[in-house]
N, C-alpha and C positions, 0 to 999 in steps of 0.2 A: 660440259656441265662441271661445275666446281665440286670438289669433294666436300661433303658435309662434315661439320665438326660434331663429334660425339662426346658423350659424358666422360669417356676415358681421356680424351684430349684435354678437357677442362681440368680433370683431376691431375693429370701429368703437369700441366702448365701452372697449376696452383700449388703443387707439391702436397696433395692430400689424396685420400682414398676416394674411390667412386662413391662409396656410401656417404662420405662427408659431402660431396657435391649434391647427392640426392637429398640429403638432409637440408642443405642450404636452399634448395629449390622447393622442397615440400614441407619442411618444418624448420624454418630459419631461426626460430627462437631457441632451438636445441643446440645451436652451434655458437661457439665463442665469437665475439664481435670481430676480433682480428682475423680469425680464420674465415668467417663469413665474408668480410671485406675482400680478402685475398681471392676467394672463389668467385665472388661477383665481379671483381676486376678481370679475372681470366675469362669469365663468360662474356663480358663486354668486349674485351680485346679480341677474342677469337670469333665473336659473332655467333655463339652457341644459341640454338633454338631447340627447346625440348621436343622430342619426337612424340607427338600425340598417338601415333599408331603403335609405337613401342609401349607406351603407358597403357593404351587400351588392350594390347595383347596380354600384358601382365595382369591387368585388372579384370579382364574378361567382359568388359562393357565400356561403352564410350561415355563422353560427357555431352552427348547430343540427344535431343528429344526430336522425334519426327512429328511433323504436322502435315497431314494429308487432307486437302480440301477439294470440294467439288469443282469450284470455279474461281480462280484468283482474279478474274475480271469483275466479280461481284464484291462491292464495297464491304458487305457483311464479313466476308472471309478475310479481307484485309484487316478489319478490326479484330477478328479472332486471332490472326497471326501476330498482331501487335500485342495482344493480351498474353498469348503464349510466350512470346519473347520476353516480356516483362517478368512473368512468373518463372520462366526457366532461368533467366539471369539471376534472380534472387536466390536460386539454388545452385548457382555456379555452372549452369548448363547453357549450351547453344541450341538453336533450333534449325533443323533442316526442313524447309518448306517444299512440298510437292503438290502438284495439281493433277487430280485424276481425270479431269475433263468429263466427269460423270460417266466414266467407263469402268466397268467391273474388272476388265482385264488389265487396264492401267493401274487400278487400285491394287490388284494382286501383285503386279510387278514392283510397285513402290513398297508394298509391305514386305516383299521378299528382299528388296534392297535394304530396308530398315533392319530386317533380321540379320542380313550379312554384315551390316555395319554395327551390330550389337547396340543399337540405340537404347537409351535408358527407358524410353516409353514412347507411345504414339498417341497423339490426339488426332482424331479423324472424323470426317463427315462421311459415313459409309455410303457406298454406291451399291454394293452387292447385297440385295435384300435377303438372300439366303443365310448370310452370316458366315459362309464358308471361308471367305478371305480372312476375316478376323480370327476364326477358329484355327486356321492354318498358321497364322502369325503367332498365336498364343502357344502353339506346339513348340515354338522356338524360345520359350520362356519370355515372350514379349508381353508388355503391358499395353493393351490397346483400349483406349477410352473413347467411346463415341461422343462427338461434340455437336451433333446436329441440333439445330434450334437453340443453341446456347449463345447468349449475348456476350459472354466473356470466356476467355480461355483460362484454365486453371491447371496447375500441376498436381497430378494424383500419383500416389504410390500404388503398388499391387494391392495393399491392404485396403485402400479406400476407393479403388476403381470399381465402378458399377459394371454390371454384366453387359455383354454386347447388345442386348435387346433393350437397353435403356437409353433414353435421351438425358443429357446432363444439364441440370439447371443449378449453377453455383449459388450457394448460400452466402459466400463471402469470397474474397480474392484468394483465400488459402484453403478453403474446404469446399466440398460439394455435396449435394444430395441428388439422388437419382429418382426419376419419375418414369413411369411406363411410356413407351412410344405411343402416341395417339394413333 
């Protein structure tokens, strides 16, 4: 396996500091045009790819949203996944889609995986009627939003997320209202 190129290698090749390389990647407008061009040239020449795991370690969370559905064979959940991907992409996020196969134990395993991956939030169709799986996930600072009976997937933050005992019915593509589970 080839040695991966790190940010220090790019800095050395471009003759700049690691901080300057970071600024080119994250805040390009803050770097002089000539310096930015030199760093971008070094990135291309060396084949540098930013380490998402290193960025995630520093940030303490990922740029991934979890989506846990009951049955990916059901066209309804395919539509939910499409909506979740669209909404997540608008916020600069990706979506990790998992299928619980209507199993509370698989749901618990996937929620544990999401917690380990420090996903930004989870949109799910709950299997565990007791709510223990969601409660356990929330102990890890996770945002879990039930999506059962929802015709669209929408991105929620902790402040706008309904309780785990609510079904979500989006009012628009960017906001949601909660209604009691029938």
